[in-house]
N, C-alpha and C positions, 0 to 999 in steps of 0.2 A: 441835122437830124438828131432827135432825142434817142438816147440809148435805153432800151428796155431791159430790166433785170431779168436775166435768163432763168432765174428760179420761178418766174411767173408761168413758165411753160411746163413745170413739173408738178403734177397734181399729187398731193400727199396730205397728211394731217396738218403739217405746218402751213400748207397753202390754204387749207380750209380755215385755220385759225387767223390767217393773215387777211383773207379777202371776203369771207362769207359773213354776212350780217348776223349778230347775235339774235336778231329777231326771227331767224329761221332755223337755227341750229337747235336740235333736240326740243322743238316746240311743236305741239299738236297743231294741225292745220286750222282747227277752229279758233286758235289763238293767233296763228301766224298770218292768216289770210282774212281780210275784212271785206265783206260784200259791199259793193257800192249801191246806195239807195237813191231813188228819184222820187221825191214827194212821199217818203216813208215806205216805198215799195222796193223790194229787192229786185236786182237786175240780172242776177247770175253772172255778173262781172265782178272780179275781185282785185284788190290791192294786196301786195305782199312785199315786204322789204327783204330782198335776196342778197344783195351785195353791199359792201361798204364803200366809202369814198376812195379808198386806195385802189380798189378794183376798177372803179369807174375812171379814175385818173389814168391808170395804166392802159385801159382799153381806148381812151381818147388819144393817148400818145401813139398807140399802135395805129389807130385810124389816121392820125395826122401824118404818120410816116409813110402811108401807102401812096405810091405815085398816082397821079390823077388818071393816067391811062389804064390803070388796073381796075378802076371802079367800073362796074357794069351798069348799063342803062336799059337793057332789053332782056333780062333773064325771065321776067314774068310778062309774057306778051300782052295780056289784057290790061294789067295795072302795073307797069314797070316802076321800079324804084332805082335810085342810084345806090348800088349795094355791092357787097363782096362777101362771098361765103367764107365761113371760118376756116375751112380746110385750106383755103388759099393763103392764109396767114399763119398756118401751123397750129391752130387752136381747136380744131373740131374734136379731136380725141379728148382733150382736156375738158372741153365744155360738155361733151357727152357724159362724162363722169359726174359733173356738177348736176346735170339734168337728172341722171339716175339716182344720185344720192339725196338730192334736195327738192328739185322742182317737179319731177314726175310724181313722187310720193305726195307732195302738196296738192297737185291737181287731182290725183286719184282719190284722196280723202275728201277734198273740197267738193268734188262732183259726185262722190259716192259711187265710184266705178267699181262695183263689187266684183271680185274675182280677178281684178287686174293686178299686175305686178309691174314695177318699173321697167323690167326687161321686155315687157310686151310692147314698148313704144320706141319710136325713133323720131328724129327731128331734122328738119332742114334749118340750119343755123346761119344767120348772116347779119352783117353790120349794114345799117342804112345811114345815109348822110343827106341832110336837107340844107340847102343854101339859098339865099334870096335870089341870086343871079342865075341859078341853073334849075334844079328841082326844089321848089319851096313848099310843095304840098303833095298830097296823094288823094286821088278821086275816090269816092265812096265805092266800096267793094266788099265781097265776102272773101275770107281767107280760104286757101286750099288746105285746110287742116281740120283735125278733130277738135283741137283747142290750141290756143296761141299764147305764148308769153311775149310781151312787149316790155323790154327792160330799158329804162331811161339811163343814159350815161353822162349827161351834162345838163346844165341849166343856164349857161352863159349865152343866151339868145333871147330874142323877143318874138312873141307869137307862138304858133305851133299848138300841139295838143292832139290827142286821139279823140275824134268825134264819132259817137255812136248815134246813127241816124234815128233808129226806132225810139230811143230814150231821150233824144235831143240833149245829149250829155257830152261834155268835153272834159277829158281827164289829162292831167299833166303831172305825172309822178315825179318826185324828187329823184336825183341820181341814185341808182342802186335799187329803186323801187320798180316793181313789175306790175303790169296790168295783165290779168289772166282772163281770157274770154273764150267762149265756144267759137268754133270756126264754121266754115262752109255755109250754114243756113241760119238765118234769123238774126245775125249780129253784124249787119252791114256797118262799116265804119270807114273813116278816112283820116288823113292827117291835115290839120289846118295849116295854112301857110305861115312860115316864119318871115319876119321882116328885117331881121338883122342877126348877125352871128352865124354859127353853124349848130345844127342839132344832130346828135348821134343817138341811134337806137340799136339795141341788140335784140334780134327777133328769132323766135323758134316756132316754126310750123310743126306741130306734133301730130303724128299719125300712129295707128296700130300697125305692127309688123304683119300680122295675119288677121285682118278684120273679118268679122262675121263668123268666126270659128269658136268663140267663147261659149261655154255652156251656161246659160242664164238660169 
């Protein structure tokens, strides 16, 4: 079993400098997030570099250290993934701070959610694992979220990719890169099958804490 640096679990300025990509720190969303285009037309789906290689390597180590019996296969009844929530590995509070400081502001500015603040949102955060011999893909579905972050953690596998049905578009971000897309309605997507290796993703289903109460 690989030993994880205990400092990884302590969120502070040094953690940010160690694990967050320079492409997201103190950078306006219009420069940090790039809209994906299909035939020159915007899709409202975005790429952003959130984490660096060191973060991804550490998260993969954590995933590799999780006993097989702890991975869930039935948390989402309609479209189950092989996954584990971050609170089960002691990372939910830390990741909530990363979302608050970097990822929620990026989504708010990118989608022009006027009147929103990072503290207006919360997320279900979980690791997903795809393997050729067990779960190698995910069927087309809508997310149960307002918007979703899909963070890629590794690329030492073959196949895979996030497939958006409406746009006939497959995205495969490099480790540390995130795909940001609207959830619930209009952005059905799935995970294409991998044929070798293991694919790890870090997912956040983001919702408002008190929807429908904002003054427009």
